[in-house]
C-alpha positions in Angstrom: 76.8 111.2 96.0 77.1 113.7 93.1 78.5 116.3 95.5 81.1 113.9 96.8 82.2 112.8 93.3 82.6 116.4 92.3 84.4 117.6 95.4 86.8 114.7 95.6 87.6 114.9 91.9 86.8 111.2 91.5 86.7 111.2 87.7 90.1 113.0 87.5 91.6 110.5 90.0 90.3 107.5 87.9 91.7 109.1 84.7 95.0 109.5 86.5 95.1 105.9 87.6 94.2 104.7 84.1 96.9 106.9 82.5 99.4 105.7 85.1 98.8 102.1 84.2 99.0 102.8 80.4 102.1 104.8 80.7 103.6 102.3 83.0 103.3 99.7 80.3 104.5 101.7 77.3 107.2 103.7 79.1 108.8 100.6 80.8 112.3 101.4 79.4 112.3 105.2 80.2 114.6 106.2 83.0 115.2 109.4 84.9 118.8 110.1 86.0 119.0 111.3 89.6 122.4 112.5 91.0 123.7 110.1 93.7 125.6 111.5 96.7 127.7 108.3 97.4 129.1 105.7 95.1 128.4 106.9 91.5 127.4 109.8 89.4 123.7 109.1 89.0 121.0 106.5 89.5 118.7 105.6 86.6 115.2 105.9 88.2 112.6 103.9 86.2 109.9 106.3 85.1 107.1 103.9 86.1 108.2 104.1 89.7 107.6 107.9 89.6 104.3 107.9 87.7 102.1 107.0 90.8 103.0 110.4 92.3 100.5 112.0 89.9 97.3 110.2 91.0 98.4 110.4 94.6 98.6 114.2 94.4 95.2 114.2 92.7 93.8 112.2 95.6 95.4 114.7 98.0 93.9 117.6 96.1 90.4 116.0 96.2 90.6 115.3 99.9 91.7 118.8 100.6 88.5 120.2 99.2 86.5 118.9 102.2 85.4 120.7 105.3 82.1 122.2 104.1 79.0 122.4 106.2 77.5 119.4 104.3 80.6 117.3 105.1 80.7 118.3 108.7 77.1 117.3 109.3 77.6 114.0 107.5 81.2 113.4 108.6 80.9 109.7 109.4 79.5 108.8 105.9 81.9 111.0 104.0 84.9 109.7 106.0 83.9 106.1 105.1 83.4 107.0 101.5 86.8 108.7 101.4 88.6 105.7 103.0 86.8 103.2 100.8 87.6 105.1 97.7 91.3 105.4 98.5 91.4 101.7 99.4 89.7 100.8 96.1 92.3 102.9 94.3 95.1 100.9 96.0 93.5 97.6 95.1 92.8 98.7 91.5 96.5 99.7 91.1 97.8 96.5 92.6 95.5 94.4 90.5 96.1 96.5 87.4 99.9 96.5 87.8 100.0 92.7 88.2 97.7 92.3 85.1 99.8 94.6 83.0 103.0 92.8 84.1 101.6 89.4 83.3 100.1 90.4 79.9 103.0 92.5 78.6 106.0 91.1 80.4 106.9 94.6 81.7 107.5 93.7 85.4 108.0 97.4 86.4 104.3 97.8 86.2 104.0 95.7 89.4 106.6 98.0 91.0 104.7 101.0 89.9 101.6 99.6 91.7 103.6 98.9 94.8 105.0 102.5 94.8 101.5 103.9 94.5 100.4 102.1 97.6 103.5 103.3 99.5 103.3 106.9 98.2 99.6 107.1 99.1 100.1 105.8 102.6 103.0 108.1 103.2 101.0 111.1 101.9 98.1 110.3 104.1 100.3 110.0 107.2 102.1 113.2 106.5 98.8 115.0 105.9 97.5 113.8 109.2 100.3 115.5 111.1 101.2 118.4 108.8 99.4 120.3 106.0 98.3 119.3 102.5 101.1 121.3 100.9 103.8 119.8 103.1 102.4 116.3 102.5 102.3 116.7 98.7 105.8 118.3 98.5 107.3 115.7 100.8 105.9 112.7 99.1 107.0 114.0 95.7 110.6 114.6 96.9 110.8 111.3 98.8 111.7 109.0 95.9 114.2 111.6 94.6 115.8 111.6 98.1 115.8 107.8 98.1 117.8 107.8 94.8 120.1 110.6 96.0 120.9 109.3 99.4 119.8 105.7 99.4 122.0 104.2 96.7 125.5 103.0 97.4 127.6 101.6 94.6 124.5 101.0 92.5 122.5 99.1 95.2 119.5 100.7 96.9 119.4 100.7 100.7 116.9 98.6 102.5 114.8 101.7 103.5 114.7 103.0 99.9 111.8 100.8 99.0 110.7 102.8 95.9 113.9 101.9 94.1 113.8 98.1 94.5 112.8 95.7 91.9 109.1 94.6 91.9 110.1 91.1 93.1 111.8 92.5 96.2 109.5 91.3 99.0 110.7 93.6 101.8 110.0 96.7 99.6 106.5 95.4 99.0 106.0 94.8 102.7 107.2 98.3 103.5 104.8 99.9 100.9 101.9 97.7 102.2 102.6 98.8 105.8 102.7 102.4 104.8 99.5 102.1 102.8 97.6 100.4 105.6 98.8 102.9 108.2 97.8 105.8 105.9 94.4 104.5 105.3 93.9 103.8 109.0 94.9 107.5 109.7 92.5 108.7 107.0 89.7 106.7 108.6 90.1 108.5 112.0 87.3 110.9 113.1 87.5 114.5 111.7 88.0 116.1 115.1 91.1 114.1 116.0 93.1 114.8 112.8 91.9 117.7 110.8 92.6 120.7 113.0 95.1 122.0 115.5 95.0 125.1 117.7 97.4 127.9 116.8 98.2 131.1 118.8 96.0 134.1 118.7 92.6 132.5 118.7 92.9 131.0 115.2 92.5 127.3 114.2 94.5 125.8 111.3 93.0 122.9 109.4 95.7 120.2 108.9 93.5 118.6 106.3 92.8 121.5 104.1 95.5 124.0 105.0 92.8 126.6 105.7 92.9 128.9 108.7 89.7 130.0 110.5 89.3 132.3 113.4 87.5 131.5 116.7 87.5 135.2 117.8 84.3 137.1 118.2 
């Protein structure tokens, strides 16, 4: 257990989640201007909607540190630990966001929790089919792309769920679906999602981004 806590950077992830909730409450009025392609000069992106990217990237970093001999020999248990931990993070953020919203009146905290769930699910899905670096970069750029291309005359498009108000039910459903799909992908066996063959006798790990050789 100590090995898993250290490798997965669990204390750092927990600290990131706590900081996200605190900043989401105190920085409710802070906005980040993002240039918009159609309709207006810029879109004021609420900072709390971007904050979840930090703990999501921390989770990705911790998950990328797997693949050791210890983990391979105990892959079932470690996989379950990982999935349970990420699911617990999602539940904690959803509950914490609702609690902060109800106690402080800052409703954007609930939207921040929604975005954490969606960002995490999207990152896990991307990591399953690509590499860690592509997943981290893509999920970080996704909300910016939503603001740049998904806003028309000040109104977010239906697919740009990170931009919608916390009370917008379709946005929550989209984030929930992404989160569930990502966690389901993360729970798949190691052999079916962590590596892919590449030319020349080498194998590239989609999970860690490492390349190993099978040549002798």
